[in-house]
C-alpha positions in Angstrom: -12.2 34.0 21.4 -11.6 33.8 17.7 -8.6 31.6 18.3 -10.7 29.0 20.1 -13.3 29.1 17.4 -10.6 28.5 14.7 -9.2 25.7 16.8 -12.6 24.0 17.1 -13.3 24.4 13.4 -9.9 23.0 12.6 -10.5 20.0 14.8 -13.9 19.4 13.2 -12.4 19.6 9.7 -9.6 17.1 10.6 -12.2 14.8 12.1 -14.3 15.0 9.0 -11.4 14.3 6.7 -10.2 11.3 8.7 -13.7 9.9 8.9 -14.0 10.0 5.1 -10.5 8.5 4.7 -11.4 5.6 7.1 -14.6 4.9 5.2 -12.8 4.8 1.9 -10.0 2.6 3.3 -12.5 0.2 4.7 -14.1 -0.4 1.4 -10.8 -0.9 -0.4 -9.5 -3.3 2.3 -12.3 -5.8 1.9 -11.2 -9.1 0.1 -12.8 -9.7 -3.2 -15.9 -11.9 -3.1 -15.4 -15.2 -4.8 -18.0 -17.4 -6.4 -17.9 -19.8 -3.5 -15.9 -22.9 -2.6 -15.2 -25.6 -5.1 -14.4 -29.3 -4.6 -10.8 -30.4 -5.2 -10.2 -33.8 -6.9 -7.1 -35.9 -7.3 -5.7 -37.0 -10.7 -5.9 -40.8 -10.9 -2.6 -40.9 -12.8 -0.2 -38.5 -11.0 -2.0 -37.6 -7.8 -2.0 -33.8 -8.2 -5.0 -32.0 -6.7 -7.0 -29.6 -8.9 -10.5 -28.0 -8.9 -13.3 -30.3 -10.2 -14.2 -27.8 -12.9 -10.7 -28.0 -14.4 -10.5 -31.8 -14.3 -11.3 -34.4 -17.0 -13.6 -37.2 -15.9 -13.7 -40.7 -17.2 -15.4 -43.6 -15.5 -15.7 -41.7 -12.3 -12.0 -41.0 -12.1 -10.5 -37.5 -12.5 -7.5 -36.5 -14.5 -5.5 -33.3 -14.7 -4.7 -33.5 -18.5 -5.8 -35.4 -21.6 -2.3 -37.0 -21.6 -2.9 -38.5 -18.1 -6.4 -39.6 -19.1 -5.0 -41.4 -22.1 -2.1 -43.0 -20.2 -4.5 -44.3 -17.5 -6.9 -45.9 -20.0 -4.0 -47.5 -22.0 -3.9 -51.3 -21.3 -0.7 -52.3 -19.4 
């Protein structure tokens, strides 16, 4: 009878440990939350795509760097 009691207690202990491990693994496995989606724009000079917040804007056109902004505005 004591063997059965120890077996049941051992199984309950194993279940309790695995349940706690699963709960912890579930929290760690979630992807980090981002601030949301952001529009991508295309550089008018070279065509590379970049986030709108990282671009430079002149006359409704977007540029990836001050160099490309300057080159695009330069008269040909």
